[in-house]
N, C-alpha and C positions, 0 to 999 in steps of 0.2 A: 113634387116627386119628379126625379130626373134619373135617367140611366147613368150608371157609374162611368162608362167611357166618355160620355158627353160632358159630365160634370168635371172630370179630370182635365179635359181639354179647355172648357170654358173658364175654369178657375186658374188655369195656367200652371197647374201642378205638373202636368205633362203637356208638352207643346202640340202634339198631334194626336188626333183621335185614333188613328190606326195603331200608334205606339201604345196608347192607353188600353186599347182592346187587347193587344198582344201581351201587355204586362199582366192584365187580369187573367187571360187564358193560361198564362204560364206561372200562375200562383205567386206573383210578386206583389199583389194587392190584397189586403185583408180589410173587411168591414166588420167592426165589432168583434174582432178576433176570429173571424171565419173567412175562409177562401170563398170568393164569390165570382160569378160570371160577369162579363162586361155589361150584360143587360140588367143587372141587379138594380132595383129601384131605390135610390137613396132618399132619405128623409132628413130633415133638420135634426141635429143631435147625434147623428151617426159618427163613429170614430173610424177614420181611414188610416191605414198604415201602408206605406209604399216602400218596398225594398229596392233601392237602386244598387248599382254595382259598388259604389264607394260610400254610400250613406243610406240611412233610412229616415223617413219623415212620418210623423204621426200628426194628424190634424183632426179638428172637430168641425163638422159641417154646420155653418151658422146661417147660410142663406143659399137659395137655389136661383136667385136672381143674379144675372150677370152684372148688374149695375151696383151691387153692394159688395162689400168684402165677403167672399164666399166661405171663408174658413178661418179658424184660429189655430195657429201653430201650437201644438202641445209639446212635441219633442223632435229633436233632430240629432242624429248620432252618426259619427263616422264609423264605417265598417272596417 
């Protein structure tokens, strides 16, 4: 179990934890199709969708260990 903002940083989906926290606070991050807070506790199998300005990415959490591949890319779309 890991906080959403920390996971986004460690998996390199978002490069800085502060930016990950702001993205979650501003409803750009969904977990299992729900808007969640940066403190949301992620589990293996959760689906994360991140809406960036020019694209959106959907990934499945496969690991919470920084030494493994932490996610599988499900979808990537240009906005």
